[in-house]
Biopython code that builds the backbone (N, CA, C, O; Angstrom):
import numpy as np
from Bio.PDB.StructureBuilder import StructureBuilder

atoms = [
    (1, "MET", "N", (-88.304, -89.631, 125.562)),
    (1, "MET", "CA", (-87.750, -89.236, 123.878)),
    (1, "MET", "C", (-88.822, -89.822, 122.943)),
    (1, "MET", "O", (-89.609, -89.190, 122.239)),
    (2, "LEU", "N", (-88.692, -91.217, 123.080)),
    (2, "LEU", "CA", (-89.621, -91.961, 121.958)),
    (2, "LEU", "C", (-91.181, -91.673, 122.328)),
    (2, "LEU", "O", (-92.078, -91.724, 121.487)),
    (3, "SER", "N", (-91.365, -91.384, 123.613)),
    (3, "SER", "CA", (-92.617, -90.963, 123.724)),
    (3, "SER", "C", (-93.121, -89.831, 123.296)),
    (3, "SER", "O", (-94.310, -89.725, 122.997)),
    (4, "ASN", "N", (-92.188, -88.771, 123.211)),
    (4, "ASN", "CA", (-92.802, -87.492, 122.887)),
    (4, "ASN", "C", (-92.240, -87.182, 121.395)),
    (4, "ASN", "O", (-92.440, -86.048, 120.962)),
    (5, "GLN", "N", (-91.506, -88.178, 120.532)),
    (5, "GLN", "CA", (-91.692, -88.212, 119.423)),
    (5, "GLN", "C", (-93.083, -88.724, 118.887)),
    (5, "GLN", "O", (-93.757, -88.041, 118.115)),
    (6, "THR", "N", (-93.477, -89.967, 119.341)),
    (6, "THR", "CA", (-94.636, -90.840, 119.192)),
    (6, "THR", "C", (-95.698, -89.932, 119.340)),
    (6, "THR", "O", (-96.465, -89.808, 118.386)),
    (7, "GLN", "N", (-95.909, -89.188, 120.494)),
    (7, "GLN", "CA", (-97.346, -88.375, 120.631)),
    (7, "GLN", "C", (-96.916, -87.113, 119.237)),
    (7, "GLN", "O", (-97.807, -86.762, 118.464)),
    (8, "GLN", "N", (-95.574, -86.600, 119.112)),
    (8, "GLN", "CA", (-95.811, -85.193, 118.293)),
    (8, "GLN", "C", (-96.319, -86.117, 116.689)),
    (8, "GLN", "O", (-96.886, -85.503, 115.786)),
    (9, "LEU", "N", (-96.043, -87.399, 116.598)),
    (9, "LEU", "CA", (-96.635, -88.111, 115.085)),
    (9, "LEU", "C", (-97.890, -88.297, 115.067)),
    (9, "LEU", "O", (-98.660, -88.175, 114.115)),
    (10, "LEU", "N", (-98.198, -88.735, 116.623)),
    (10, "LEU", "CA", (-99.707, -88.780, 116.379)),
    (10, "LEU", "C", (-100.623, -87.792, 116.275)),
    (10, "LEU", "O", (-101.705, -87.884, 115.695)),
    (11, "ASP", "N", (-100.148, -86.754, 116.895)),
    (11, "ASP", "CA", (-100.790, -85.203, 116.795)),
    (11, "ASP", "C", (-100.777, -85.120, 115.258)),
    (11, "ASP", "O", (-101.844, -84.960, 114.665)),
    (12, "VAL", "N", (-99.553, -85.228, 114.552)),
    (12, "VAL", "CA", (-99.656, -84.490, 113.251)),
    (12, "VAL", "C", (-100.359, -85.582, 112.496)),
    (12, "VAL", "O", (-100.934, -85.108, 111.516)),
    (13, "LEU", "N", (-100.467, -86.496, 112.580)),
    (13, "LEU", "CA", (-101.397, -87.552, 111.802)),
    (13, "LEU", "C", (-102.599, -87.360, 112.092)),
    (13, "LEU", "O", (-103.331, -87.525, 111.116)),
    (14, "ALA", "N", (-103.207, -87.032, 113.176)),
    (14, "ALA", "CA", (-104.800, -86.116, 113.353)),
    (14, "ALA", "C", (-104.742, -85.184, 112.663)),
    (14, "ALA", "O", (-105.696, -85.139, 111.886)),
    (15, "GLU", "N", (-103.840, -84.135, 112.539)),
    (15, "GLU", "CA", (-103.890, -83.062, 111.721)),
    (15, "GLU", "C", (-104.221, -83.521, 110.255)),
    (15, "GLU", "O", (-105.118, -83.171, 109.489)),
    (16, "GLN", "N", (-103.444, -84.204, 110.156)),
    (16, "GLN", "CA", (-103.070, -84.923, 108.613)),
    (16, "GLN", "C", (-104.770, -85.358, 108.012)),
    (16, "GLN", "O", (-105.337, -84.894, 107.023)),
    (17, "LEU", "N", (-105.229, -86.277, 108.886)),
    (17, "LEU", "CA", (-106.703, -86.824, 108.640)),
    (17, "LEU", "C", (-107.454, -85.702, 108.407)),
    (17, "LEU", "O", (-108.146, -85.505, 107.408)),
    (18, "GLN", "N", (-107.283, -84.848, 109.494)),
    (18, "GLN", "CA", (-108.450, -83.453, 109.404)),
    (18, "GLN", "C", (-108.137, -82.784, 108.119)),
    (18, "GLN", "O", (-109.110, -82.541, 107.405)),
    (19, "ALA", "N", (-107.097, -82.479, 107.738)),
    (19, "ALA", "CA", (-106.781, -81.871, 106.427)),
    (19, "ALA", "C", (-107.326, -82.167, 105.298)),
    (19, "ALA", "O", (-107.653, -81.225, 104.576)),
    (20, "VAL", "N", (-107.599, -83.725, 104.785)),
    (20, "VAL", "CA", (-107.941, -84.419, 103.887)),
    (20, "VAL", "C", (-109.347, -84.975, 104.282)),
    (20, "VAL", "O", (-109.925, -85.860, 103.650)),
    (21, "GLN", "N", (-109.853, -84.328, 105.450)),
    (21, "GLN", "CA", (-111.231, -84.518, 105.597)),
    (21, "GLN", "C", (-111.838, -86.343, 105.492)),
    (21, "GLN", "O", (-112.759, -86.949, 104.944)),
    (22, "LEU", "N", (-110.642, -86.665, 106.405)),
    (22, "LEU", "CA", (-110.975, -87.955, 107.012)),
    (22, "LEU", "C", (-111.241, -88.104, 108.258)),
    (22, "LEU", "O", (-111.263, -89.262, 108.675)),
    (23, "TRP", "N", (-111.448, -87.268, 108.970)),
    (23, "TRP", "CA", (-111.722, -87.065, 110.540)),
    (23, "TRP", "C", (-113.288, -87.254, 110.672)),
    (23, "TRP", "O", (-114.059, -86.401, 110.230)),
    (24, "SER", "N", (-113.622, -88.130, 111.148)),
    (24, "SER", "CA", (-114.970, -88.349, 111.771)),
    (24, "SER", "C", (-115.534, -87.548, 112.962)),
    (24, "SER", "O", (-114.791, -87.287, 113.908)),
    (25, "SER", "N", (-117.177, -87.039, 112.947)),
    (25, "SER", "CA", (-117.423, -86.666, 113.825)),
    (25, "SER", "C", (-118.315, -87.547, 114.801)),
    (25, "SER", "O", (-118.596, -87.292, 115.972)),
    (26, "VAL", "N", (-118.714, -88.705, 113.997)),
    (26, "VAL", "CA", (-119.515, -89.617, 114.509)),
    (26, "VAL", "C", (-118.512, -90.863, 114.864)),
    (26, "VAL", "O", (-117.698, -91.468, 114.167)),
    (27, "GLU", "N", (-118.946, -91.009, 116.364)),
    (27, "GLU", "CA", (-117.977, -92.299, 116.744)),
    (27, "GLU", "C", (-118.803, -93.621, 116.077)),
    (27, "GLU", "O", (-119.982, -93.640, 115.723)),
    (28, "PRO", "N", (-117.883, -94.642, 116.022)),
    (28, "PRO", "CA", (-118.344, -95.701, 115.743)),
    (28, "PRO", "C", (-119.172, -96.621, 116.907)),
    (28, "PRO", "O", (-119.014, -96.394, 118.107)),
    (29, "SER", "N", (-119.981, -97.578, 116.457)),
    (29, "SER", "CA", (-120.617, -98.036, 117.611)),
    (29, "SER", "C", (-120.067, -98.928, 118.347)),
    (29, "SER", "O", (-119.133, -99.563, 117.857)),
    (30, "HIS", "N", (-120.508, -99.217, 119.741)),
    (30, "HIS", "CA", (-119.277, -100.075, 120.572)),
    (30, "HIS", "C", (-119.190, -101.536, 119.895)),
    (30, "HIS", "O", (-118.220, -102.288, 119.996)),
    (31, "GLU", "N", (-120.242, -101.771, 119.269)),
    (31, "GLU", "CA", (-119.750, -103.116, 118.513)),
    (31, "GLU", "C", (-118.748, -102.796, 117.157)),
    (31, "GLU", "O", (-117.927, -103.692, 116.961)),
    (32, "ALA", "N", (-118.709, -101.936, 116.434)),
    (32, "ALA", "CA", (-117.585, -101.591, 115.978)),
    (32, "ALA", "C", (-116.292, -101.707, 116.266)),
    (32, "ALA", "O", (-115.380, -102.312, 115.703)),
    (33, "LEU", "N", (-116.351, -100.841, 117.512)),
    (33, "LEU", "CA", (-115.276, -100.667, 118.191)),
    (33, "LEU", "C", (-114.675, -101.893, 118.858)),
    (33, "LEU", "O", (-113.492, -101.680, 119.126)),
    (34, "SER", "N", (-115.021, -102.917, 119.162)),
    (34, "SER", "CA", (-114.966, -104.347, 119.554)),
    (34, "SER", "C", (-114.761, -105.178, 118.684)),
    (34, "SER", "O", (-114.862, -106.340, 119.078)),
    (35, "SER", "N", (-114.441, -105.000, 117.357)),
    (35, "SER", "CA", (-114.098, -105.809, 116.117)),
    (35, "SER", "C", (-112.906, -106.307, 116.830)),
    (35, "SER", "O", (-112.210, -105.643, 117.599)),
    (36, "GLN", "N", (-112.714, -107.734, 116.448)),
    (36, "GLN", "CA", (-111.514, -108.550, 116.401)),
    (36, "GLN", "C", (-110.392, -108.321, 115.275)),
    (36, "GLN", "O", (-109.181, -108.412, 115.478)),
    (37, "ALA", "N", (-110.957, -108.032, 114.149)),
    (37, "ALA", "CA", (-110.502, -108.053, 113.009)),
    (37, "ALA", "C", (-109.397, -107.491, 112.719)),
    (37, "ALA", "O", (-109.112, -106.894, 113.758)),
    (38, "PRO", "N", (-108.433, -107.257, 111.831)),
    (38, "PRO", "CA", (-107.184, -106.472, 111.776)),
    (38, "PRO", "C", (-107.663, -105.261, 111.166)),
    (38, "PRO", "O", (-108.165, -105.283, 110.042)),
    (39, "PHE", "N", (-107.496, -103.838, 112.073)),
    (39, "PHE", "CA", (-107.698, -102.905, 111.744)),
    (39, "PHE", "C", (-109.196, -102.387, 111.655)),
    (39, "PHE", "O", (-109.645, -101.327, 111.217)),
    (40, "ALA", "N", (-109.898, -103.632, 112.290)),
    (40, "ALA", "CA", (-111.161, -103.183, 112.329)),
    (40, "ALA", "C", (-112.286, -103.504, 111.090)),
    (40, "ALA", "O", (-113.502, -103.317, 111.033)),
    (41, "CYS", "N", (-111.269, -104.097, 110.090)),
    (41, "CYS", "CA", (-111.715, -103.923, 108.889)),
    (41, "CYS", "C", (-113.205, -104.460, 108.312)),
    (41, "CYS", "O", (-113.731, -104.176, 107.237)),
    (42, "ASP", "N", (-113.626, -105.192, 109.214)),
    (42, "ASP", "CA", (-115.063, -105.873, 109.228)),
    (42, "ASP", "C", (-116.061, -104.735, 109.668)),
    (42, "ASP", "O", (-117.271, -104.861, 109.479)),
    (43, "SER", "N", (-115.578, -103.757, 110.188)),
    (43, "SER", "CA", (-116.603, -102.990, 110.506)),
    (43, "SER", "C", (-116.642, -101.139, 110.405)),
    (43, "SER", "O", (-117.675, -100.488, 110.561)),
    (44, "MET", "N", (-115.435, -100.610, 110.146)),
    (44, "MET", "CA", (-115.189, -99.284, 110.051)),
    (44, "MET", "C", (-114.182, -99.349, 108.746)),
    (44, "MET", "O", (-113.681, -100.302, 108.149)),
    (45, "PRO", "N", (-114.120, -98.232, 108.604)),
    (45, "PRO", "CA", (-113.191, -97.708, 107.298)),
    (45, "PRO", "C", (-111.756, -97.570, 108.055)),
    (45, "PRO", "O", (-111.684, -97.205, 109.229)),
    (46, "PHE", "N", (-110.689, -97.878, 107.311)),
    (46, "PHE", "CA", (-109.586, -97.885, 107.914)),
    (46, "PHE", "C", (-109.227, -96.227, 108.691)),
    (46, "PHE", "O", (-108.666, -96.164, 109.785)),
    (47, "GLU", "N", (-109.559, -95.268, 108.090)),
    (47, "GLU", "CA", (-109.441, -94.194, 108.658)),
    (47, "GLU", "C", (-110.049, -93.736, 110.299)),
    (47, "GLU", "O", (-109.583, -92.966, 111.139)),
    (48, "MET", "N", (-111.262, -94.578, 110.292)),
    (48, "MET", "CA", (-111.929, -94.538, 111.754)),
    (48, "MET", "C", (-111.268, -95.175, 112.559)),
    (48, "MET", "O", (-111.215, -94.913, 113.761)),
    (49, "TRP", "N", (-110.481, -96.406, 111.805)),
    (49, "TRP", "CA", (-109.716, -97.282, 112.932)),
    (49, "TRP", "C", (-108.403, -96.335, 113.504)),
    (49, "TRP", "O", (-107.995, -96.392, 114.664)),
    (50, "LEU", "N", (-107.893, -95.543, 112.548)),
    (50, "LEU", "CA", (-106.691, -94.742, 112.988)),
    (50, "LEU", "C", (-107.144, -93.816, 114.132)),
    (50, "LEU", "O", (-106.505, -93.632, 115.168)),
    (51, "GLN", "N", (-108.371, -93.235, 113.804)),
    (51, "GLN", "CA", (-109.037, -92.163, 114.650)),
    (51, "GLN", "C", (-109.522, -92.755, 116.309)),
    (51, "GLN", "O", (-109.212, -92.403, 117.447)),
    (52, "PHE", "N", (-110.306, -93.671, 115.824)),
    (52, "PHE", "CA", (-111.035, -94.168, 117.265)),
    (52, "PHE", "C", (-110.452, -95.299, 118.101)),
    (52, "PHE", "O", (-110.773, -95.414, 119.284)),
    (53, "ILE", "N", (-109.477, -96.259, 117.425)),
    (53, "ILE", "CA", (-108.708, -97.108, 117.919)),
    (53, "ILE", "C", (-107.253, -96.447, 118.049)),
    (53, "ILE", "O", (-106.915, -95.891, 119.093)),
    (54, "PHE", "N", (-106.527, -96.524, 117.087)),
    (54, "PHE", "CA", (-105.188, -96.713, 117.405)),
    (54, "PHE", "C", (-104.376, -95.490, 117.677)),
    (54, "PHE", "O", (-103.246, -95.555, 118.158)),
    (55, "ILE", "N", (-105.037, -94.254, 117.326)),
    (55, "ILE", "CA", (-104.602, -92.979, 117.929)),
    (55, "ILE", "C", (-104.670, -93.081, 119.796)),
    (55, "ILE", "O", (-103.827, -92.912, 120.678)),
    (56, "PRO", "N", (-106.118, -93.438, 119.788)),
    (56, "PRO", "CA", (-106.402, -93.458, 121.261)),
    (56, "PRO", "C", (-105.594, -94.522, 122.162)),
    (56, "PRO", "O", (-105.113, -94.203, 123.250)),
    (57, "LYS", "N", (-105.505, -95.594, 121.707)),
    (57, "LYS", "CA", (-104.655, -96.537, 122.175)),
    (57, "LYS", "C", (-103.082, -95.948, 122.604)),
    (57, "LYS", "O", (-102.569, -95.836, 123.717)),
    (58, "MET", "N", (-102.625, -95.669, 121.428)),
    (58, "MET", "CA", (-100.975, -95.143, 121.507)),
    (58, "MET", "C", (-101.227, -94.067, 122.657)),
    (58, "MET", "O", (-100.584, -94.010, 123.705)),
    (59, "LYS", "N", (-102.228, -93.261, 122.299)),
    (59, "LYS", "CA", (-101.729, -92.062, 123.558)),
    (59, "LYS", "C", (-101.978, -92.315, 125.082)),
    (59, "LYS", "O", (-101.572, -91.660, 126.042)),
    (60, "GLN", "N", (-102.793, -93.496, 125.047)),
    (60, "GLN", "CA", (-102.946, -94.185, 126.412)),
    (60, "GLN", "C", (-101.854, -94.840, 126.657)),
    (60, "GLN", "O", (-101.672, -94.829, 127.875)),
    (61, "LEU", "N", (-101.060, -95.389, 126.129)),
    (61, "LEU", "CA", (-99.363, -96.330, 126.223)),
    (61, "LEU", "C", (-98.650, -94.879, 126.720)),
    (61, "LEU", "O", (-97.883, -94.918, 127.682)),
    (62, "ILE", "N", (-98.833, -94.027, 126.266)),
    (62, "ILE", "CA", (-97.611, -92.905, 126.284)),
    (62, "ILE", "C", (-98.081, -92.061, 127.832)),
    (62, "ILE", "O", (-97.276, -91.719, 128.697)),
    (63, "GLU", "N", (-99.488, -91.865, 127.879)),
    (63, "GLU", "CA", (-100.177, -91.386, 129.153)),
    (63, "GLU", "C", (-99.900, -92.318, 130.347)),
    (63, "GLU", "O", (-99.586, -91.845, 131.439)),
    (64, "LYS", "N", (-100.003, -93.500, 130.162)),
    (64, "LYS", "CA", (-99.582, -94.582, 131.313)),
    (64, "LYS", "C", (-98.359, -95.085, 131.339)),
    (64, "LYS", "O", (-98.102, -96.184, 131.828)),
    (65, "ARG", "N", (-97.369, -94.187, 130.725)),
    (65, "ARG", "CA", (-95.762, -94.646, 130.747)),
    (65, "ARG", "C", (-95.596, -96.266, 130.149)),
    (65, "ARG", "O", (-94.538, -96.744, 130.559)),
    (66, "LEU", "N", (-96.261, -97.076, 129.414)),
    (66, "LEU", "CA", (-96.504, -98.439, 129.121)),
    (66, "LEU", "C", (-95.436, -98.436, 127.810)),
    (66, "LEU", "O", (-95.276, -97.548, 126.973)),
    (67, "PRO", "N", (-94.867, -99.541, 127.911)),
    (67, "PRO", "CA", (-94.034, -99.877, 126.790)),
    (67, "PRO", "C", (-94.775, -99.818, 125.352)),
    (67, "PRO", "O", (-95.890, -100.327, 125.239)),
    (68, "LEU", "N", (-94.216, -99.263, 124.386)),
    (68, "LEU", "CA", (-94.815, -98.765, 122.981)),
    (68, "LEU", "C", (-94.633, -99.981, 122.334)),
    (68, "LEU", "O", (-93.762, -100.755, 122.730)),
    (69, "PRO", "N", (-95.352, -100.246, 121.381)),
    (69, "PRO", "CA", (-95.100, -101.283, 120.162)),
    (69, "PRO", "C", (-93.567, -101.473, 119.947)),
    (69, "PRO", "O", (-92.870, -100.512, 120.271)),
    (70, "THR", "N", (-92.991, -102.490, 119.485)),
    (70, "THR", "CA", (-91.426, -102.631, 119.089)),
    (70, "THR", "C", (-91.579, -103.305, 117.483)),
    (70, "THR", "O", (-90.653, -103.369, 116.674)),
    (71, "SER", "N", (-92.937, -103.766, 117.264)),
    (71, "SER", "CA", (-92.892, -104.224, 115.694)),
    (71, "SER", "C", (-94.282, -103.745, 115.326)),
    (71, "SER", "O", (-95.269, -104.017, 116.010)),
    (72, "MET", "N", (-94.319, -103.034, 114.241)),
    (72, "MET", "CA", (-95.710, -102.351, 113.899)),
    (72, "MET", "C", (-95.382, -102.015, 112.273)),
    (72, "MET", "O", (-94.399, -101.468, 111.774)),
    (73, "ALA", "N", (-96.754, -102.633, 111.578)),
    (73, "ALA", "CA", (-96.667, -102.327, 109.984)),
    (73, "ALA", "C", (-98.051, -101.746, 109.796)),
    (73, "ALA", "O", (-99.001, -102.528, 109.786)),
    (74, "ILE", "N", (-98.264, -100.398, 109.640)),
    (74, "ILE", "CA", (-99.523, -100.116, 109.481)),
    (74, "ILE", "C", (-99.565, -99.314, 108.047)),
    (74, "ILE", "O", (-100.559, -98.999, 107.393)),
    (75, "THR", "N", (-98.231, -99.092, 107.774)),
    (75, "THR", "CA", (-97.981, -98.427, 106.354)),
    (75, "THR", "C", (-98.839, -99.371, 105.033)),
    (75, "THR", "O", (-99.637, -98.963, 104.189)),
    (76, "PRO", "N", (-98.381, -100.535, 105.239)),
    (76, "PRO", "CA", (-99.064, -101.478, 104.046)),
    (76, "PRO", "C", (-100.209, -101.195, 104.262)),
    (76, "PRO", "O", (-100.699, -100.661, 103.268)),
    (77, "MET", "N", (-101.063, -101.308, 105.277)),
    (77, "MET", "CA", (-102.816, -101.037, 105.072)),
    (77, "MET", "C", (-102.904, -99.918, 104.570)),
    (77, "MET", "O", (-103.745, -99.798, 103.679)),
    (78, "ALA", "N", (-102.040, -98.653, 104.970)),
    (78, "ALA", "CA", (-102.557, -97.613, 104.420)),
    (78, "ALA", "C", (-102.264, -97.237, 102.954)),
    (78, "ALA", "O", (-102.903, -96.329, 102.422)),
    (79, "GLU", "N", (-101.167, -98.019, 102.193)),
    (79, "GLU", "CA", (-100.976, -97.906, 101.047)),
    (79, "GLU", "C", (-102.050, -98.808, 100.222)),
    (79, "GLU", "O", (-102.487, -98.313, 99.183)),
    (80, "GLN", "N", (-102.499, -100.079, 100.608)),
    (80, "GLN", "CA", (-103.298, -100.765, 99.970)),
    (80, "GLN", "C", (-104.708, -99.837, 99.843)),
    (80, "GLN", "O", (-105.262, -99.691, 98.753)),
    (81, "VAL", "N", (-105.269, -99.170, 101.201)),
    (81, "VAL", "CA", (-106.590, -98.377, 100.897)),
    (81, "VAL", "C", (-106.044, -97.212, 100.273)),
    (81, "VAL", "O", (-106.536, -96.959, 99.173)),
    (82, "TRP", "N", (-105.273, -96.537, 100.633)),
    (82, "TRP", "CA", (-105.275, -94.909, 99.678)),
    (82, "TRP", "C", (-104.091, -95.367, 98.296)),
    (82, "TRP", "O", (-103.403, -94.430, 97.891)),
    (83, "SER", "N", (-103.954, -96.255, 97.860)),
    (83, "SER", "CA", (-103.222, -96.266, 96.792)),
    (83, "SER", "C", (-103.319, -95.307, 95.690)),
    (83, "SER", "O", (-102.302, -94.832, 95.184)),
    (84, "ASP", "N", (-104.605, -94.973, 95.261)),
    (84, "ASP", "CA", (-104.650, -94.362, 94.019)),
    (84, "ASP", "C", (-105.403, -93.223, 94.485)),
    (84, "ASP", "O", (-106.164, -92.619, 93.730)),
    (85, "MET", "N", (-105.208, -92.860, 95.842)),
    (85, "MET", "CA", (-105.358, -91.176, 95.951)),
    (85, "MET", "C", (-104.511, -90.326, 96.432)),
    (85, "MET", "O", (-104.416, -90.029, 97.623)),
    (86, "PRO", "N", (-103.815, -89.866, 95.479)),
    (86, "PRO", "CA", (-102.669, -89.104, 95.741)),
    (86, "PRO", "C", (-102.839, -88.024, 97.019)),
    (86, "PRO", "O", (-101.831, -87.683, 97.639)),
    (87, "ARG", "N", (-104.116, -87.521, 97.368)),
    (87, "ARG", "CA", (-104.331, -86.277, 98.114)),
    (87, "ARG", "C", (-104.090, -87.147, 99.678)),
    (87, "ARG", "O", (-103.964, -86.477, 100.703)),
    (88, "TYR", "N", (-104.053, -88.364, 99.722)),
    (88, "TYR", "CA", (-103.856, -89.007, 100.925)),
    (88, "TYR", "C", (-102.116, -89.511, 101.450)),
    (88, "TYR", "O", (-101.652, -90.111, 102.419)),
    (89, "GLN", "N", (-101.655, -88.992, 100.431)),
    (89, "GLN", "CA", (-99.995, -89.026, 100.468)),
    (89, "GLN", "C", (-99.309, -88.790, 101.940)),
    (89, "GLN", "O", (-98.527, -89.558, 102.500)),
    (90, "ASN", "N", (-99.834, -87.442, 102.458)),
    (90, "ASN", "CA", (-99.203, -87.105, 103.276)),
    (90, "ASN", "C", (-99.737, -87.616, 104.791)),
    (90, "ASN", "O", (-99.138, -87.263, 105.807)),
    (91, "VAL", "N", (-100.652, -88.283, 104.827)),
    (91, "VAL", "CA", (-101.210, -89.343, 105.727)),
    (91, "VAL", "C", (-100.398, -90.464, 105.716)),
    (91, "VAL", "O", (-99.684, -90.796, 106.663)),
    (92, "ILE", "N", (-100.487, -91.025, 104.716)),
    (92, "ILE", "CA", (-99.245, -92.126, 104.203)),
    (92, "ILE", "C", (-97.907, -91.948, 105.158)),
    (92, "ILE", "O", (-97.625, -92.713, 106.080)),
    (93, "ARG", "N", (-97.281, -91.006, 104.832)),
    (93, "ARG", "CA", (-96.152, -90.580, 104.921)),
    (93, "ARG", "C", (-95.846, -90.445, 106.809)),
    (93, "ARG", "O", (-94.837, -90.825, 107.403)),
    (94, "VAL", "N", (-96.817, -89.926, 107.276)),
    (94, "VAL", "CA", (-96.979, -89.926, 108.628)),
    (94, "VAL", "C", (-96.995, -90.944, 109.342)),
    (94, "VAL", "O", (-96.422, -91.013, 110.429)),
    (95, "ILE", "N", (-97.676, -91.893, 108.798)),
    (95, "ILE", "CA", (-97.829, -93.504, 109.196)),
    (95, "ILE", "C", (-96.756, -94.136, 108.952)),
    (95, "ILE", "O", (-96.324, -95.074, 109.621)),
    (96, "GLN", "N", (-96.213, -93.617, 107.888)),
    (96, "GLN", "CA", (-94.671, -94.621, 107.605)),
    (96, "GLN", "C", (-93.649, -93.960, 108.785)),
    (96, "GLN", "O", (-93.044, -94.616, 109.632)),
    (97, "GLN", "N", (-93.624, -92.848, 108.657)),
    (97, "GLN", "CA", (-92.670, -92.412, 110.163)),
    (97, "GLN", "C", (-93.051, -92.918, 111.259)),
    (97, "GLN", "O", (-92.118, -93.046, 112.052)),
    (98, "LEU", "N", (-94.263, -93.336, 111.720)),
    (98, "LEU", "CA", (-94.703, -93.712, 112.938)),
    (98, "LEU", "C", (-94.144, -95.348, 113.040)),
    (98, "LEU", "O", (-93.828, -95.912, 114.087)),
    (99, "ASP", "N", (-94.113, -95.937, 111.676)),
    (99, "ASP", "CA", (-93.755, -97.278, 111.796)),
    (99, "ASP", "C", (-92.094, -97.334, 111.772)),
    (99, "ASP", "O", (-91.528, -98.306, 112.272)),
    (100, "ASP", "N", (-91.362, -96.288, 111.192)),
    (100, "ASP", "CA", (-90.099, -96.280, 111.133)),
    (100, "ASP", "C", (-89.569, -95.989, 112.585)),
    (100, "ASP", "O", (-88.664, -96.697, 113.028)),
    (101, "LEU", "N", (-90.174, -94.835, 113.443)),
    (101, "LEU", "CA", (-89.901, -94.646, 114.797)),
    (101, "LEU", "C", (-90.080, -96.045, 115.482)),
    (101, "LEU", "O", (-89.071, -96.323, 116.130)),
    (102, "LEU", "N", (-90.852, -96.818, 115.531)),
    (102, "LEU", "CA", (-91.009, -97.753, 116.659)),
    (102, "LEU", "C", (-90.662, -98.925, 116.306)),
    (102, "LEU", "O", (-90.479, -99.753, 117.199)),
    (103, "ASN", "N", (-90.500, -99.263, 115.073)),
    (103, "ASN", "CA", (-89.633, -100.228, 114.483)),
    (103, "ASN", "C", (-88.292, -100.291, 114.635)),
    (103, "ASN", "O", (-87.638, -101.224, 114.168)),
    (104, "VAL", "N", (-87.724, -99.226, 115.355)),
    (104, "VAL", "CA", (-86.040, -99.403, 115.455)),
    (104, "VAL", "C", (-85.982, -100.010, 117.047)),
    (104, "VAL", "O", (-86.537, -99.705, 118.103)),
    (105, "PRO", "N", (-84.927, -101.113, 116.595)),
    (105, "PRO", "CA", (-84.428, -101.867, 117.619)),
    (105, "PRO", "C", (-83.838, -100.899, 118.907)),
    (105, "PRO", "O", (-83.040, -99.976, 118.741)),
    (106, "ARG", "N", (-84.422, -101.326, 120.254)),
    (106, "ARG", "CA", (-84.206, -100.452, 121.402)),
    (106, "ARG", "C", (-83.594, -101.239, 122.485)),
    (106, "ARG", "O", (-83.320, -100.702, 123.559)),
]
sb = StructureBuilder()
sb.init_structure("model")
sb.init_model(0)
sb.init_chain("A")
sb.init_seg("    ")
for serial, (resi, resn, name, xyz) in enumerate(atoms, 1):
    if name == "N":
        sb.init_residue(resn, " ", resi, " ")
    sb.init_atom(name, np.array(xyz, "f"), 0.0, 1.0, " ", f" {name:<3s}", serial, name[0])
structure = sb.get_structure()
């Protein structure tokens, strides 16, 4: 059940990123994808981290039936990046839903 809900929210997140034109058709370099900085903030914009690192890794966990994170706080970063951009509020809302879903004690 949790995996299904997470998958649905990941799909909605991808749709919302596309809807506000934050979805990229150009993949970051291997070097950028290998960043060790939180949210790869030293090598790519936050939306690219969501698209090319977060969403694929979460989907991989679901596909392999591996445990999902139990403590996640992505919303503060989204709010920091897009705080003055009302058009991105739906994206932030979906990220908050993911945080809320995965932070529930299991």
